[in-house]
C-alpha positions in Angstrom: -88.7 -50.1 -91.0 -88.6 -51.1 -94.7 -92.1 -52.1 -95.8 -92.4 -52.8 -99.5 -95.6 -51.7 -101.3 -97.4 -55.0 -102.1 -100.0 -54.7 -104.8 -102.2 -57.7 -105.1 -104.6 -58.8 -107.9 -107.0 -61.5 -106.6 -109.8 -63.3 -108.1 -111.5 -66.6 -108.1 -108.4 -68.6 -108.2 -105.6 -66.2 -108.3 -103.6 -63.8 -106.2 -102.1 -60.7 -107.7 -100.6 -57.4 -106.8 -101.4 -54.2 -108.8 -101.4 -50.4 -108.7 -103.1 -48.1 -111.3 -101.9 -46.3 -114.5 -101.4 -42.6 -114.8 -103.5 -40.1 -116.4 -101.3 -38.0 -118.6 -101.2 -37.0 -122.2 -99.5 -40.1 -123.3 -101.9 -42.4 -121.4 -104.8 -40.5 -122.6 -103.9 -41.1 -126.2 -103.5 -44.8 -125.5 -106.8 -44.9 -123.7 -108.8 -42.6 -126.0 -109.0 -44.9 -128.9 -109.1 -48.6 -128.0 -110.0 -51.0 -130.6 -113.9 -50.8 -131.3 -114.2 -54.5 -130.5 -112.7 -54.3 -127.1 -115.3 -54.9 -124.2 -114.7 -52.0 -121.7 -115.3 -53.6 -118.2 -115.9 -51.3 -115.2 -116.7 -51.1 -111.5 -119.4 -48.8 -110.3 -117.9 -46.7 -107.5 -117.4 -43.2 -106.4 -115.0 -41.2 -108.6 -111.3 -40.7 -107.8 -110.3 -37.3 -109.3 -106.6 -36.4 -110.2 -105.6 -32.8 -111.0 -104.7 -32.1 -114.7 -101.6 -30.5 -115.8 -98.2 -30.6 -114.0 -98.8 -27.9 -111.6 -101.7 -26.1 -109.6 -101.8 -23.5 -107.0 -100.8 -26.0 -104.3 -97.7 -27.4 -105.9 -96.6 -30.0 -108.3 -98.7 -32.7 -110.1 -96.3 -35.4 -110.7 -97.1 -38.8 -112.5 -94.7 -41.7 -112.7 -95.0 -45.1 -114.1 -94.7 -47.9 -111.5 -95.1 -50.8 -113.9 -95.7 -51.6 -117.6 -95.7 -55.4 -117.8 -97.3 -58.3 -119.7 -98.4 -61.3 -117.5 -98.3 -64.5 -119.4 -97.3 -67.7 -117.6 -96.7 -65.8 -114.4 -97.3 -68.1 -111.5 -94.6 -67.7 -108.8 -93.0 -64.9 -110.8 -94.6 -61.4 -109.9 -93.4 -58.2 -111.3 -90.7 -56.6 -109.1 -89.9 -52.9 -109.5 -88.4 -50.1 -107.6 -90.1 -46.9 -106.5 -88.4 -43.6 -105.9 -90.3 -40.6 -104.4 -91.3 -37.7 -106.6 -88.9 -34.6 -106.5 -91.6 -32.5 -104.9 -93.8 -32.4 -101.8 -97.2 -34.0 -101.8 -99.9 -35.1 -99.4 -102.2 -37.1 -101.7 -101.6 -40.0 -104.1 -103.9 -41.7 -106.6 -103.0 -44.9 -108.5 -104.3 -45.8 -112.1 -104.3 -49.4 -113.1 -105.1 -50.3 -116.8 -105.5 -53.7 -118.3 -106.0 -55.2 -121.7 -106.3 -58.8 -122.6 -107.5 -61.0 -125.4 -108.3 -64.7 -125.5 -109.5 -66.9 -122.8 -109.0 -66.9 -119.1 -110.9 -67.6 -115.8 -111.1 -64.8 -113.2 -108.3 -64.5 -111.0 -94.7 -57.1 -100.1 -95.1 -56.9 -96.9 -97.6 -54.1 -96.7 -100.6 -55.2 -99.0 -102.0 -51.9 -100.4 -104.4 -53.0 -103.1 -106.2 -56.3 -103.7 -108.1 -56.4 -106.9 -109.2 -59.0 -109.4 -109.1 -59.6 -113.1 -112.0 -59.4 -115.5 -112.3 -62.4 -117.8 -111.1 -61.9 -121.4 -113.2 -62.3 -124.6 -112.2 -63.5 -127.9 -112.2 -59.9 -129.3 -110.4 -58.6 -126.1 -111.2 -56.6 -123.0 -110.0 -53.3 -121.3 -110.5 -51.9 -117.9 -109.2 -49.1 -115.8 -109.4 -48.6 -112.0 -108.3 -45.5 -110.1 -107.7 -45.9 -106.5 -107.0 -43.5 -103.6 -103.7 -44.2 -101.9 -103.4 -41.3 -99.5 -103.6 -43.5 -96.4 -100.2 -44.9 -97.3 -98.5 -41.5 -97.5 -95.7 -42.5 -95.1 -94.8 -45.4 -97.4 -94.7 -43.1 -100.5 -92.3 -40.8 -98.8 -89.5 -43.4 -99.1 -87.8 -45.7 -101.6 -89.8 -49.0 -102.0 -89.9 -52.2 -103.6 -93.1 -52.9 -105.5 -94.4 -56.4 -105.9 -97.2 -56.9 -108.4 -98.4 -60.6 -108.3 -100.7 -61.7 -111.1 -100.5 -65.5 -111.3 -101.6 -66.1 -115.0 -101.8 -69.4 -116.9 -101.0 -69.8 -120.6 -101.6 -73.1 -122.4 -103.5 -74.3 -125.4 -106.9 -73.6 -123.5 -106.1 -70.4 -121.5 -104.6 -67.9 -124.1 -105.1 -64.5 -122.4 -102.1 -62.4 -121.5 -102.8 -59.5 -119.3 -101.0 -56.3 -120.5 -100.9 -54.0 -117.6 -99.9 -50.3 -116.9 -99.6 -49.0 -113.4 -99.0 -45.3 -112.6 -99.2 -43.1 -109.5 -100.0 -39.3 -109.3 -98.7 -37.2 -106.5 -100.3 -33.7 -105.6 -101.3 -31.5 -102.8 -104.7 -30.7 -101.4 -105.6 -28.3 -98.6 -107.0 -29.5 -95.3 -105.5 -32.9 -95.8 -106.4 -35.4 -93.0 -103.8 -36.7 -90.7 -102.4 -40.0 -91.9 -100.3 -42.8 -89.9 -96.8 -42.2 -89.0 -95.9 -45.9 -89.3 -97.6 -48.8 -91.0 -96.7 -52.3 -90.0 -97.8 -55.3 -91.9 -99.7 -58.4 -90.6 -98.4 -60.6 -93.4 -96.0 -63.5 -94.2 -93.3 -61.0 -95.1 -92.0 -62.6 -98.3 -90.9 -59.6 -100.1 -87.2 -60.3 -99.5 -87.8 -63.4 -101.8 -89.7 -61.3 -104.3 -92.9 -63.0 -103.4 -96.4 -61.9 -102.3 -97.0 -62.0 -98.5 -100.7 -62.6 -97.8 -101.4 -65.5 -95.6 -103.5 -68.5 -96.9 -105.7 -70.1 -94.1 -106.1 -72.6 -93.1 -102.5 -73.8 -93.5 -100.6 -70.8 -92.1 -100.4 -69.2 -88.7 -101.5 -65.8 -89.7 -99.6 -64.0 -86.9 -96.9 -61.4 -86.3 -95.1 -59.9 -83.3 -94.1 -56.4 -82.8 -92.5 -54.3 -80.1 -94.3 -50.9 -80.6 -93.0 -47.4 -80.2 -93.8 -46.1 -76.7 -95.4 -42.8 -77.9 -98.1 -44.3 -79.9 -101.3 -42.2 -79.4 -103.7 -44.0 -81.8 -103.7 -47.4 -83.4 -105.9 -48.9 -85.9 -105.8 -52.2 -87.7 -107.3 -53.0 -91.2 -108.4 -56.4 -92.2 -108.5 -57.8 -95.7 -109.9 -61.3 -96.3 -111.7 -63.2 -99.1 -112.6 -66.8 -99.7 -111.2 -69.0 -102.5 -111.8 -72.5 -103.9 -114.2 -74.3 -101.6 -114.8 -71.0 -99.8 -115.4 -68.7 -102.6 -119.2 -69.0 -102.3 -119.1 -69.7 -98.5 -122.4 -67.9 -98.0 -124.1 -70.7 -99.8 -122.4 -73.6 -97.9 -124.5 -76.1 -95.8 -124.0 -77.1 -92.3 -121.2 -79.7 -91.9 -123.5 -82.3 -90.6 -125.5 -82.3 -93.9 -122.6 -82.2 -96.6 -123.6 -85.6 -97.8 -127.4 -84.9 -98.0 -127.4 -85.6 -101.8 -124.2 -87.7 -102.0 -126.2 -90.6 -103.6 -127.6 -88.3 -106.4 -125.8 -85.0 -107.3 -122.9 -85.4 -104.9 -121.4 -83.9 -101.7 -121.9 -80.3 -100.7 -119.4 -77.8 -99.2 -119.9 -77.4 -95.4 -119.0 -75.2 -92.4 -122.3 -73.4 -92.6 -122.8 -70.1 -94.6 -121.6 -67.9 -91.6 -117.9 -66.7 -91.4 -116.1 -64.3 -89.1 -112.8 -62.7 -89.6 -111.1 -62.2 -86.3 -108.3 -60.0 -85.0 -106.5 -61.3 -81.9 -104.0 -59.5 -79.7 -101.9 -61.7 -77.5 -104.5 -64.4 -78.2 -107.5 -62.3 -77.1 -110.3 -61.1 -79.4 -109.8 -57.4 -80.4 -112.5 -57.1 -83.1 -114.2 -58.9 -85.9 -115.3 -58.5 -89.5 -118.4 -60.3 -90.9 -117.3 -60.4 -94.6 -118.9 -58.9 -97.5 -119.9 -61.6 -100.1 -117.5 -60.7 -102.9 -118.4 -62.1 -106.4 -115.6 -62.2 -108.9 -116.0 -61.7 -112.7 -116.7 -65.4 -113.4 -118.8 -66.0 -110.3 -122.1 -67.7 -110.5 -122.6 -67.0 -114.1 -120.1 -64.9 -116.3 -122.9 -63.2 -118.2 -123.7 -61.2 -114.9 -120.4 -59.3 -114.9 -119.8 -58.2 -118.5 -119.2 -55.2 -118.6 -120.4 -54.3 -115.2 -118.4 -56.2 -112.6 -119.6 -57.1 -109.2 -119.6 -54.7 -106.3 -116.0 -54.1 -104.9 -114.6 -56.8 -107.3 -111.8 -54.4 -108.7 -111.0 -53.0 -105.1 -111.7 -55.4 -102.1 -112.9 -53.3 -99.1 -110.9 -53.4 -95.8 -112.3 -53.4 -92.4 -111.1 -51.1 -89.7 -110.6 -52.2 -85.9 -109.6 -49.4 -83.5 -107.0 -50.9 -81.2 -106.3 -47.8 -79.2 -107.9 -49.3 -76.0 -105.1 -51.8 -76.0 -102.3 -49.2 -75.9 -102.0 -49.3 -72.0 -101.2 -53.1 -72.3 -99.0 -53.3 -75.4 -96.7 -50.3 -75.1 -94.5 -52.0 -72.5 -91.3 -52.5 -74.5 -92.3 -56.1 -75.2 -93.3 -58.0 -78.2 -96.9 -58.6 -78.8 -98.6 -60.7 -81.3 -101.3 -59.8 -83.8 -103.2 -62.6 -85.4 -105.9 -63.0 -88.0 -108.2 -66.0 -88.0 -111.2 -66.9 -90.1 -114.0 -68.7 -88.3 -116.8 -71.0 -89.6 -119.3 -73.4 -87.6 -119.4 -77.0 -86.4 -122.7 -78.6 -85.7 -123.9 -81.8 -84.2 -126.8 -82.3 -86.5 -129.3 -81.5 -83.9 -129.5 -77.7 -84.1 -126.3 -77.1 -81.8 -123.4 -75.2 -83.3 -119.9 -74.2 -82.0 -117.5 -71.8 -83.6 -114.7 -73.6 -85.4 -111.4 -71.8 -85.5 -110.7 -72.8 -89.1 -112.9 -72.5 -92.3 -112.7 -74.6 -95.3 -109.9 -74.3 -97.9 -109.2 -71.5 -98.2 -109.1 -67.8 -97.4 -106.5 -65.1 -98.4 -105.9 -62.8 -95.4 -103.6 -60.0 -94.5 -103.7 -56.8 -92.3 -102.0 -53.6 -91.5 -101.3 -51.8 -88.2 -101.7 -47.9 -88.6 -99.8 -46.1 -85.9 -100.3 -42.4 -85.1 -97.4 -41.1 -82.9 -97.4 -38.5 -80.2 -94.4 -36.0 -79.9 -91.0 -37.3 -79.7 -90.1 -38.4 -76.3 -93.6 -38.8 -74.9 -94.5 -42.0 -73.4 -98.2 -43.3 -73.6 -99.5 -45.1 -70.7 -103.0 -46.4 -69.7 -105.1 -48.9 -67.9 -105.5 -52.4 -69.1 -108.4 -52.8 -71.5 -111.8 -54.1 -70.1 -112.7 -56.7 -72.7 -116.3 -57.8 -73.2 -116.3 -60.2 -76.2 -119.0 -63.0 -75.4 -119.5 -65.6 -78.0 -122.0 -65.0 -80.7 -125.6 -66.1 -80.2 -126.7 -68.5 -82.9 -130.2 -69.9 -83.9 -129.8 -72.8 -86.3 -132.5 -75.0 -88.0 -132.7 -77.5 -90.9 -135.1 -79.9 -92.5 -134.6 -82.6 -95.1 -137.5 -84.1 -97.1 -137.5 -87.2 -99.1 -139.2 -88.0 -102.5 -141.4 -91.0 -103.2 -138.4 -93.2 -103.9 -137.1 -92.5 -100.3 -134.2 -90.3 -101.7 -133.4 -87.0 -100.1 -135.1 -84.4 -102.2 -134.9 -81.0 -100.4 -132.6 -79.4 -97.8 -133.8 -76.2 -96.1 -131.7 -74.7 -93.5 -131.3 -71.3 -91.7 -128.6 -69.7 -89.6 -129.1 -66.5 -87.5 -126.4 -64.8 -85.4 -125.8 -61.7 -83.3 -122.7 -60.4 -81.7 -121.6 -57.6 -79.3 -118.1 -56.4 -78.6 -116.9 -53.8 -76.1 -113.3 -53.0 -75.3 -112.6 -49.9 -73.2 -109.6 -48.3 -71.2 -108.1 -45.0 -70.3 -105.2 -43.7 -72.2 -102.6 -41.1 -71.1 -100.7 -39.1 -73.7 -98.9 -35.7 -73.8 -102.3 -34.1 -74.4 -103.8 -35.6 -71.3 -106.0 -38.4 -70.3 -108.9 -39.8 -72.4 -111.2 -42.6 -72.7 -110.5 -45.2 -75.5 -113.2 -47.6 -76.7 -114.1 -49.9 -79.4 -117.7 -51.3 -79.8 -119.3 -53.5 -82.4 -122.9 -54.7 -82.8 -123.7 -57.3 -85.5 -126.6 -59.2 -86.8 -126.8 -62.0 -89.5 -129.4 -64.0 -91.1 -129.2 -66.7 -93.8 -131.9 -68.8 -95.3 -131.0 -71.7 -97.9 -133.3 -73.9 -99.8 -131.7 -76.7 -101.9 -134.4 -78.5 -104.0 -134.5 -81.1 -106.7 -131.7 -82.9 -105.0 -129.3 -80.0 -105.1 -129.9 -78.8 -108.7 -131.7 -75.8 -107.4 -130.6 -73.4 -104.7 -132.1 -70.2 -103.1 -129.9 -68.2 -100.9 -131.3 -65.2 -98.9 -128.7 -63.5 -96.6 -128.3 -60.2 -94.8 -125.6 -58.8 -92.7 -125.7 -55.6 -90.7 -123.2 -54.0 -88.5 -122.2 -50.9 -86.5 -118.7 -50.0 -85.3 -118.1 -47.2 -83.0 -114.8 -45.7 -81.6 -114.1 -43.0 -79.0 -111.9 -41.4 -81.5 -115.1 -40.2 -83.3 -114.9 -42.8 -86.0 -118.2 -44.6 -86.8 -119.1 -47.1 -89.5 -122.6 -48.6 -90.2 -123.0 -51.1 -92.9 -125.5 -53.5 -94.4 -125.1 -56.1 -97.2 -128.0 -58.2 -98.3 -127.7 -60.8 -101.1 -130.3 -63.1 -102.8 -129.1 -65.6 -105.3 -131.3 -68.1 -107.0 -129.5 -70.6 -109.3 -130.2 -74.0 -111.1 -128.0 -76.2 -113.1 -128.0 -79.2 -115.4 -125.4 -81.5 -116.6 -125.1 -84.3 -119.2 -122.3 -86.2 -120.8 -121.8 -83.6 -123.4 -123.2 -80.2 -122.1 -124.0 -78.3 -119.0 -126.0 -75.2 -118.3 -126.7 -72.7 -115.4 -129.6 -70.2 -114.9 -129.4 -67.6 -112.2 -130.8 -64.4 -110.8 -129.3 -62.1 -108.2 -130.2 -59.1 -106.1 -127.4 -57.8 -103.9 -126.6 -54.5 -102.2 -124.2 -52.5 -100.0 -124.9 -49.6 -97.6 -121.6 -48.3 -96.2 -121.6 -45.1 -94.1 -118.4 -43.7 -92.5 -118.2 -40.8 -90.1 -115.1 -39.2 -88.4 -111.4 -40.0 -88.8 -111.4 -43.2 -90.8 -108.0 -44.7 -91.7 -109.1 -46.0 -95.1 -110.4 -43.5 -97.6 -114.2 -42.8 -97.1 -114.5 -41.4 -100.7 -114.8 -37.8 -99.5 -111.1 -37.1 -100.2 -111.7 -36.7 -103.9 -114.0 -33.7 -103.3 -111.3 -31.6 -101.8 -109.8 -31.3 -105.4 -110.7 -27.8 -106.2 -108.5 -27.5 -109.3 -109.3 -28.6 -112.8 -109.2 -32.4 -112.7 -109.6 -35.5 -114.8 -112.5 -37.8 -114.3 -112.8 -41.3 -115.8 -116.3 -42.4 -116.1 -116.3 -46.2 -115.7 -116.8 -47.8 -119.0 -115.2 -44.9 -121.0 -111.5 -45.0 -121.7 -111.2 -41.3 -122.6 -110.8 -39.2 -119.3 -113.1 -36.2 -119.0 -112.0 -32.8 -117.9 -114.0 -31.5 -114.9 -114.0 -28.6 -112.4 -115.9 -29.2 -109.2 -118.1 -26.4 -107.8 -117.7 -24.9 -104.3 -119.0 -27.6 -101.9 -119.9 -27.7 -98.2 -117.5 -29.4 -95.8 -118.3 -33.1 -94.8 -118.1 -35.1 -91.7 -119.0 -38.4 -93.4 -119.6 -40.4 -96.5 -122.7 -42.4 -97.3 -122.6 -45.1 -100.0 -125.6 -47.0 -101.3 -125.7 -49.4 -104.2 -127.8 -52.4 -105.5 -127.2 -54.7 -108.3 -130.1 -56.8 -110.0 -129.5 -59.4 -112.7 -130.4 -62.5 -114.5 -127.9 -64.7 -116.4 -127.6 -68.0 -118.2 -124.5 -70.0 -119.2 -124.5 -73.0 -121.6 -121.4 -75.2 -122.6 -121.1 -78.1 -125.0 -118.1 -80.0 -126.3 -116.7 -77.1 -128.5 -118.1 -74.0 -127.3 -119.5 -72.0 -124.5 -122.0 -69.0 -124.3 -123.2 -66.7 -121.5 -126.1 -64.2 -121.6 -127.1 -61.7 -119.1 -128.7 -58.6 -117.9 -127.4 -56.5 -115.0 -128.4 -53.2 -113.6 -126.8 -51.1 -110.9 -127.9 -48.1 -109.0 -125.4 -46.2 -107.0 -125.4 -43.0 -104.7 -122.6 -41.3 -102.8 -123.6 -38.6 -100.4 -121.6 -36.4 -98.0 -122.9 -35.7 -94.4 -122.7 -31.9 -94.0 -120.8 -30.5 -91.1 -123.0 -28.4 -88.8 -126.3 -29.7 -90.4 -127.3 -32.8 -88.4 -129.0 -35.2 -90.8 -128.3 -33.0 -93.8 -126.7 -34.8 -96.9 -125.4 -33.6 -100.2 -125.4 -35.9 -103.3 -121.9 -36.0 -104.7 -122.3 -38.7 -107.2 -124.9 -41.0 -108.6 -125.0 -43.5 -111.4 -127.7 -45.6 -112.9 -126.6 -48.2 -115.5 -127.8 -51.2 -117.3 -126.2 -53.9 -119.5 -127.7 -56.5 -121.7 -125.4 -59.1 -123.2 -122.2 -57.1 -122.8 -123.8 -53.9 -124.2 -124.6 -50.8 -122.1 -128.2 -49.9 -122.9 -128.4 -46.9 -120.6 -126.0 -45.1 -118.4 -126.7 -41.8 -116.4 -124.0 -40.2 -114.1 -124.1 -37.1 -112.0 -120.9 -35.8 -110.4 -121.6 -32.8 -108.1 -124.4 -31.4 -110.4 -122.6 -32.3 -113.6 -124.2 -34.8 -115.9 -122.2 -37.6 -117.9 -123.4 -40.6 -119.8 -122.3 -43.3 -122.2 -123.7 -43.8 -125.5 -126.3 -46.7 -125.4 -125.9 -49.6 -127.7 -128.1 -52.2 -129.1 -128.0 -55.4 -126.9 -125.7 -58.2 -128.2 -126.7 -61.8 -128.6 -124.6 -63.3 -125.8 -120.9 -63.9 -125.1 -119.0 -66.5 -126.9 -116.5 -68.1 -124.5 -113.6 -69.9 -126.4 -113.4 -73.6 -125.8 -114.9 -75.6 -123.0 -113.7 -74.8 -119.6 -114.2 -78.4 -118.4 -115.3 -79.2 -114.8 -118.9 -79.2 -113.7 -121.7 -76.7 -113.4 -121.9 -77.7 -109.7 -118.3 -76.7 -109.2 -118.7 -73.5 -111.0 -121.4 -72.5 -108.6 -119.3 -73.5 -105.6 -122.0 -75.9 -104.5 -119.5 -78.8 -104.0 -116.8 -80.8 -105.8 -117.8 -81.7 -109.5 
């Protein structure tokens, strides 16, 4: 099946497709000496190493340019290119995506392989590079492909920033490469024949596909990719639907649907697994000053959620077509503390998925029992209180939502290797507390999500993502302002045969390699020491910041301080409980300037030169709209 590589760049208001630029001598020269005035934005994440040179002891190291393109007024006109496999064997692929832009902007295939977002340009210009592991799509890289890179940009008298992009891929071989899927099927709108992106927009689209699967599938995993936009960008701050008009007479209506969301996978209309989404904050989110130059967690590479559907094989390998559907759920409430799951959220979410199929030997036929499906509805506890001021107007709204969910799907599968139990189990907890005071001008959000996913394949994933946001705003006829603080984190631990890269892959690169410390455009040469073997990856990161935004008739300014702590460890094979620190970073920025940055990669220390904090960020022009709309609190 012909499955074009679809590369998406997505942010607050825009969907885009993108890959990453190469690291070779030419690119190094272009990256090594950017204009001194360019702001170098970066995401803090575990490094992705690429071998240096053109050969090593395992074979070729081959880099090809996938795209060099300037996105000006590009809505509805994505970049479309052709990819031809390299003239040598490989089992690993990394992509390098580099962007420069100057001026003013807001943050913005059938198989979607990369969803990212743009940083907001400055008057003096910005640059950023992101390197992404692409080994999981090995079967796609082996064939000629169409590449669609969709970055919907706007150019007019207000928005002047053109995105100058370079995207490359590097192909090489590593020893002990993990097994990758034999076939990848998209859960998408499949618009590549029209040279358009293929992600679904819900509500509005039926995010469903139907496939007749090969009869020799021995393992199958679905990945889900979903993020909220427009009225759903800050879904975790939304109010209960019955209370949308609490402050309608003063500061206006609020966005509803509750602060709880669930991304669902259904097979033939039956629930197969869920994802309780991570609260992505794009580079203009809440206050722009938070995210210069350190962008939000996962903002440059939106994380996908895996669901093992192997327990379903006995029911869906019958030679008939079966449906795979993605839904996003919110809550309806009756105003008296009773809630029901709503099958549609507000407007809108961008969703897509992929089905990774691992095949048995040719001629084998997989059979099995029908899955035993235990997916009771989530348990909810909801409360809310409204208080009035001395004039009888609503003054405060305090509400909370707590949820738990258990999922268990089991069966027995028969393959050429014999019979085995197949299972998928999920356990999730969620708590959200929100307080809107001063008639909605001030909001405190305290939320935590915790989950555990376990498959009989040996795959396990535990995750936790708390977020606390405290924000306030004012508006007048000629000016507006926002003040906010934030504390947020992500703990993400992966064990066993994951389909999406866990980050451990890069530490199998034993030859001289290139390391690009985020925030530095000059790649650094590195040689990893001999390392233990690992069975899992443990990621932990926290961001803490304060920021302000002020806009008047002719200009806008944003100030901010953000610090991030990040650790990435390997779980050692044969030593239960033992971990090995592979990478750590501690970085702080004040008003777009790095004031300290300490990095350690497998015992080797790196750092960026600290600067003197700036005086704030000048944002050209007045963006219009309202502070309330900027915060996603409701229509302006």
